[in-house]
C-alpha positions as CSV (number, residue, x, y, z in Angstrom):
1,M,0.0,0.0,0.0
2,T,1.4,3.4,-1.0
3,S,1.6,6.5,1.1
4,L,-1.3,7.9,-1.0
5,H,-3.5,4.9,-0.1
6,Q,-2.6,5.2,3.5
7,Q,-3.5,8.9,3.6
8,I,-6.9,8.3,2.1
9,R,-7.5,5.4,4.5
10,R,-6.6,7.8,7.4
11,T,-9.1,10.3,6.1
12,I,-11.8,7.7,5.7
13,R,-11.2,6.4,9.3
14,R,-10.8,9.9,10.9
15,H,-14.2,11.1,9.6
16,G,-16.0,7.8,9.6
17,L,-16.7,8.1,5.8
18,L,-17.1,4.4,5.0
19,P,-18.2,2.2,7.9
20,P,-18.0,-1.6,7.6
21,G,-20.5,-2.8,5.0
22,A,-20.9,0.5,3.3
23,K,-21.7,0.6,-0.4
24,V,-20.3,3.7,-2.2
25,V,-21.3,5.2,-5.5
26,V,-18.7,7.5,-7.1
27,G,-19.7,10.7,-9.0
28,L,-17.7,10.4,-12.2
29,S,-16.9,13.4,-14.4
30,G,-13.9,11.9,-16.3
31,G,-11.4,14.3,-14.7
32,S,-8.4,13.2,-12.8
33,D,-10.1,13.6,-9.5
34,S,-13.0,11.3,-10.1
35,I,-11.0,8.8,-12.1
36,G,-8.3,8.7,-9.4
37,L,-11.0,8.5,-6.6
38,T,-12.7,5.5,-8.3
39,R,-9.5,3.6,-8.8
40,L,-8.2,4.2,-5.3
41,L,-11.5,3.2,-3.7
42,L,-11.5,0.0,-5.7
43,E,-8.0,-0.8,-4.5
44,L,-8.9,0.1,-0.9
45,A,-12.1,-1.8,-0.9
46,E,-10.2,-5.1,-1.1
47,H,-9.2,-4.8,2.5
48,G,-11.5,-1.8,3.7
49,G,-14.7,-3.5,4.6
50,F,-16.7,-1.6,2.0
51,T,-17.7,-2.1,-1.7
52,V,-17.8,0.2,-4.7
53,A,-21.4,-0.3,-5.9
54,G,-20.9,1.7,-9.2
55,V,-20.3,5.1,-10.8
56,A,-22.7,7.8,-12.0
57,H,-22.2,10.5,-14.6
58,L,-24.4,13.5,-15.3
59,N,-24.1,15.2,-18.7
60,H,-24.7,18.9,-17.9
61,G,-24.8,19.8,-21.6
62,L,-22.9,23.0,-21.0
63,R,-19.8,22.4,-23.1
64,P,-19.2,21.1,-26.6
65,S,-17.1,18.3,-25.2
66,A,-20.0,17.0,-23.0
67,A,-20.7,14.0,-25.3
68,R,-17.0,13.1,-25.3
69,D,-16.9,13.2,-21.6
70,E,-20.0,10.9,-21.4
71,A,-18.5,8.3,-23.8
72,F,-15.1,8.4,-21.8
73,C,-16.9,7.7,-18.5
74,H,-18.9,4.9,-20.1
75,E,-15.7,3.2,-21.4
76,F,-13.9,3.7,-18.1
77,A,-16.7,2.0,-16.2
78,R,-16.5,-0.9,-18.6
79,R,-12.7,-1.3,-18.1
80,V,-13.0,-1.4,-14.3
81,S,-16.1,-3.6,-14.4
82,L,-18.4,-1.2,-12.6
83,P,-22.0,-0.5,-13.4
84,I,-22.7,3.1,-14.5
85,I,-25.7,5.3,-14.6
86,I,-25.8,8.2,-17.0
87,E,-28.3,11.0,-17.2
88,A,-28.5,14.3,-19.2
89,A,-29.8,17.5,-17.7
90,D,-30.6,20.9,-19.2
91,V,-28.8,23.1,-16.6
92,R,-29.6,26.4,-18.3
93,A,-33.3,25.8,-18.5
94,F,-33.4,24.6,-14.9
95,G,-31.5,27.7,-13.7
96,A,-33.7,30.0,-15.6
97,A,-36.9,28.4,-14.4
98,H,-35.8,28.5,-10.7
99,R,-33.9,31.8,-10.9
100,L,-30.6,30.3,-10.0
101,S,-27.1,30.9,-11.1
102,L,-25.6,28.4,-13.6
103,E,-23.2,27.1,-10.9
104,D,-26.0,26.7,-8.3
105,A,-28.3,25.0,-10.8
106,A,-25.6,22.6,-11.9
107,R,-24.8,21.7,-8.3
108,R,-28.4,21.0,-7.4
109,L,-29.1,18.9,-10.4
110,R,-25.8,17.0,-9.9
111,Y,-26.4,16.0,-6.3
112,S,-30.1,15.2,-6.9
113,F,-28.9,12.9,-9.7
114,L,-26.2,11.3,-7.5
115,E,-28.8,10.5,-4.9
116,R,-31.1,8.8,-7.5
117,A,-28.1,6.9,-8.9
118,A,-27.0,5.7,-5.5
119,S,-30.5,4.5,-4.7
120,A,-30.7,2.6,-8.1
121,L,-27.3,1.0,-7.5
122,G,-28.0,0.1,-3.8
123,G,-25.4,2.6,-2.5
124,D,-25.6,4.3,0.9
125,R,-22.6,6.6,0.4
126,I,-21.8,9.0,-2.5
127,A,-18.1,9.8,-3.0
128,V,-17.0,12.9,-4.9
129,G,-13.5,13.9,-5.8
130,H,-12.7,17.2,-4.1
131,T,-9.0,17.4,-3.3
132,Q,-6.8,19.4,-1.0
133,D,-6.4,22.0,-3.8
134,D,-10.1,22.4,-4.1
135,Q,-10.2,23.0,-0.3
136,A,-7.5,25.7,-0.5
137,E,-9.3,27.4,-3.4
138,T,-12.6,27.3,-1.6
139,L,-11.2,28.9,1.5
140,L,-9.5,31.7,-0.4
141,L,-12.6,32.3,-2.4
142,K,-14.7,32.5,0.8
143,L,-12.1,34.8,2.4
144,I,-12.2,37.4,-0.3
145,R,-15.9,37.4,-0.1
146,G,-15.8,38.2,3.6
147,A,-17.1,34.9,4.9
148,G,-17.3,34.1,8.6
149,L,-16.1,30.9,10.3
150,T,-18.7,28.8,8.6
151,G,-17.5,29.7,5.2
152,L,-13.9,29.5,6.1
153,A,-14.4,25.9,7.2
154,G,-14.5,25.2,3.4
155,I,-15.5,21.8,2.1
156,Y,-16.7,19.3,4.7
157,P,-15.4,15.7,4.5
158,R,-19.0,14.5,4.9
159,R,-22.4,16.0,4.4
160,D,-25.2,13.5,5.0
161,S,-24.5,10.6,2.6
162,V,-21.9,12.6,0.5
163,I,-18.3,11.9,1.3
164,R,-14.9,13.4,0.2
165,P,-12.1,11.0,0.7
166,L,-9.5,13.0,-1.2
167,L,-9.6,16.2,0.9
168,D,-6.1,15.5,2.3
169,V,-4.6,14.6,-1.1
170,S,-3.2,17.1,-3.6
171,R,-4.1,17.1,-7.2
172,A,-0.5,16.6,-8.2
173,E,-0.2,13.5,-6.1
174,L,-3.4,12.2,-7.7
175,R,-2.2,12.8,-11.2
176,G,1.2,11.3,-10.4
177,Y,-0.6,8.1,-9.2
178,L,-2.7,7.9,-12.3
179,S,0.3,8.5,-14.7
180,A,2.3,5.8,-12.9
181,A,-0.7,3.4,-13.4
182,G,-1.0,4.4,-17.1
183,E,-4.5,5.7,-16.5
184,T,-5.8,8.6,-18.6
185,W,-8.4,11.3,-17.8
186,I,-10.2,14.3,-19.4
187,D,-9.2,17.8,-18.7
188,D,-12.2,20.1,-18.5
189,E,-11.4,23.1,-20.7
190,S,-13.7,25.4,-18.7
191,N,-11.1,25.2,-15.8
192,D,-8.8,27.4,-17.9
193,D,-11.3,30.2,-18.1
194,V,-9.9,32.8,-15.8
195,S,-13.0,34.9,-16.1
196,N,-14.2,32.5,-13.4
197,P,-13.2,33.6,-9.9
198,R,-12.2,30.1,-8.7
199,N,-10.1,29.6,-11.8
200,R,-8.3,32.9,-11.2
201,I,-7.4,31.8,-7.7
202,R,-6.2,28.4,-9.1
203,H,-4.1,29.8,-11.9
204,N,-3.0,33.2,-10.5
205,V,-3.4,33.6,-6.8
206,I,-2.1,30.3,-5.5
207,P,0.9,30.2,-7.7
208,E,1.8,33.7,-6.5
209,L,1.3,32.6,-2.9
210,N,3.6,29.6,-3.5
211,R,6.3,32.0,-4.9
212,A,6.0,34.3,-1.9
213,A,6.2,31.4,0.6
214,G,8.8,29.5,-1.3
215,A,6.8,26.3,-0.9
216,P,3.4,24.9,-1.7
217,T,0.7,26.7,0.3
218,S,-2.4,24.6,-0.4
219,P,-1.6,22.1,2.5
220,A,-1.4,24.9,5.1
221,I,-4.5,26.7,3.7
222,A,-6.4,23.4,3.8
223,R,-5.2,22.8,7.4
224,A,-6.5,26.3,8.3
225,A,-9.9,25.3,6.9
226,A,-9.9,22.0,9.0
227,L,-9.2,24.1,12.2
228,A,-12.0,26.6,11.4
229,R,-14.3,23.6,10.8
230,E,-13.5,22.1,14.2
231,D,-14.2,25.4,15.9
232,G,-17.3,25.9,13.8
233,D,-18.7,22.4,14.7
234,W,-18.5,23.3,18.4
235,L,-20.3,26.6,17.9
236,D,-22.9,24.9,15.8
237,E,-23.6,22.5,18.7
238,L,-24.1,25.4,21.0
239,A,-26.3,27.2,18.4
240,R,-28.6,24.1,18.2
241,E,-29.1,24.3,21.9
242,Q,-29.9,28.0,21.6
243,M,-32.4,27.4,18.8
244,T,-34.4,25.3,21.3
245,V,-34.3,28.1,23.8
246,A,-35.5,30.7,21.3
247,A,-38.1,28.5,19.6
248,A,-41.6,30.1,19.6
249,S,-44.8,29.8,17.6
250,A,-47.0,32.2,15.8
251,D,-50.2,32.0,13.9
252,E,-48.4,32.9,10.7
253,G,-45.7,30.1,11.0
254,P,-42.5,29.1,12.8
255,A,-41.0,31.8,14.9
256,L,-38.1,32.7,17.2
257,D,-38.4,34.9,20.3
258,A,-36.7,38.2,19.6
259,R,-35.8,38.8,23.2
260,A,-34.0,35.4,23.5
261,L,-32.2,36.2,20.3
262,A,-31.1,39.5,21.5
263,A,-29.5,37.9,24.6
264,M,-27.3,35.7,22.6
265,P,-23.6,36.4,21.8
266,R,-23.3,37.6,18.2
267,P,-21.3,34.5,16.9
268,L,-24.1,32.2,18.3
269,L,-26.9,34.4,17.1
270,R,-25.5,34.4,13.5
271,R,-25.4,30.6,13.6
272,V,-28.9,30.3,14.9
273,L,-30.2,32.5,12.1
274,L,-28.1,30.7,9.5
275,E,-29.4,27.3,10.6
276,T,-33.0,28.6,10.6
277,L,-32.7,29.9,7.1
278,R,-31.1,26.7,5.8
279,Q,-33.9,24.6,7.3
280,H,-36.5,26.8,5.5
281,G,-34.7,27.8,2.4
282,G,-35.5,24.7,0.3
283,G,-31.9,23.9,-0.4
284,R,-31.1,27.3,-1.7
285,E,-27.7,29.0,-1.0
286,I,-27.7,31.0,2.2
287,G,-24.9,33.5,2.6
288,L,-23.6,36.0,5.2
289,E,-25.6,38.8,3.5
290,H,-28.8,37.0,4.3
291,V,-28.0,36.5,7.9
292,E,-26.9,40.2,8.1
293,S,-30.2,41.3,6.7
294,V,-32.0,39.4,9.4
295,L,-29.8,41.0,12.1
296,A,-30.8,44.4,10.7
297,L,-34.4,43.3,11.0
298,L,-33.9,42.4,14.6
299,G,-32.3,45.8,15.2
300,G,-35.5,47.5,14.1
301,L,-34.1,48.8,10.8
302,E,-36.7,47.0,8.6
303,G,-40.2,45.5,9.1
304,G,-39.4,42.4,7.0
305,V,-36.9,41.0,4.6
306,D,-37.1,38.6,1.6
307,L,-34.7,35.7,1.7
308,P,-34.0,32.6,-0.3
309,G,-37.2,30.5,0.0
310,C,-38.8,32.5,2.7
311,R,-39.6,35.9,4.2
312,M,-39.0,37.0,7.8
313,E,-40.9,39.6,9.6
314,L,-40.7,41.0,13.1
315,R,-44.1,40.8,14.7
316,R,-45.1,41.3,18.4
317,G,-41.7,40.5,19.7
318,K,-41.2,37.4,17.4
319,L,-39.2,36.8,14.4
320,V,-41.8,35.1,12.2
321,L,-40.8,32.9,9.1
322,L,-43.2,33.0,6.2
323,H,-42.8,30.7,3.2
324,Q,-42.6,32.1,-0.3
325,A,-43.9,30.6,-3.5
326,V,-41.3,32.4,-5.6
327,P,-37.6,31.8,-4.8
328,V,-35.4,34.8,-4.1
329,R,-31.8,34.7,-5.3
């Protein structure tokens, strides 16, 4: 077993990603991350107490090479003797219909598809190929947008059934492993488009940070995200307790007691509001600006505020949540 295998196995064990008997389905794009993830999990499964149930590929239809990617994934699945489920989605139409950005629409459709594919293949875990480099890019992207501790925690190793076993592995390590094995992959040409903020960080910012530090910086940046995540998990636990304390009811819908909210330390209050909005936002992206708008509402600056999937109003000492038929970006 190579050091790469050992590192991934440590990540799996540390975060409980694949308990004994788990059946994992891999989200397959055709890129080095997902190809490497599939091969590594197949090799680790021989002594890991879990099985790879299959792979799943969603054709987003956003690039001219989408058909090529689909065919490549189908052939790869045949070579490694895994069942594959493939679907096509009209991301642009879905985004327009639900007033979502292209990125958010693609993300929602992708994870919804992966859940269906896992169910069809008998899987109870969905593995995706985010690496240490993705983690560093995410933290920097959140930082320049002014994120709080929740955002700076970056990508989580596990969210419900979705797991990320490669978060402690660099993209260079992964590609070195694939090259040594004689394995090929597809490069997504859209990753070279520096009009995209993440791509600018990948191609411009991180190389400059590496030159300034005289060494690769992604491991240290990813480590900072892990530390922020641990602190954030503790604060989240406290916030869940405070949500129970502040819970109230109103004729119009779910509510929180404004006086109880006002008594909370600001870091806990933000988390209580964030979790409340996430529970009632219908899976929509909730950002710091939405939480800040509710804080302004509590301060008496506004009578109500429209948010993704809901509206909040301050009524008779209660912060009342009203559901909306039309989503707000």
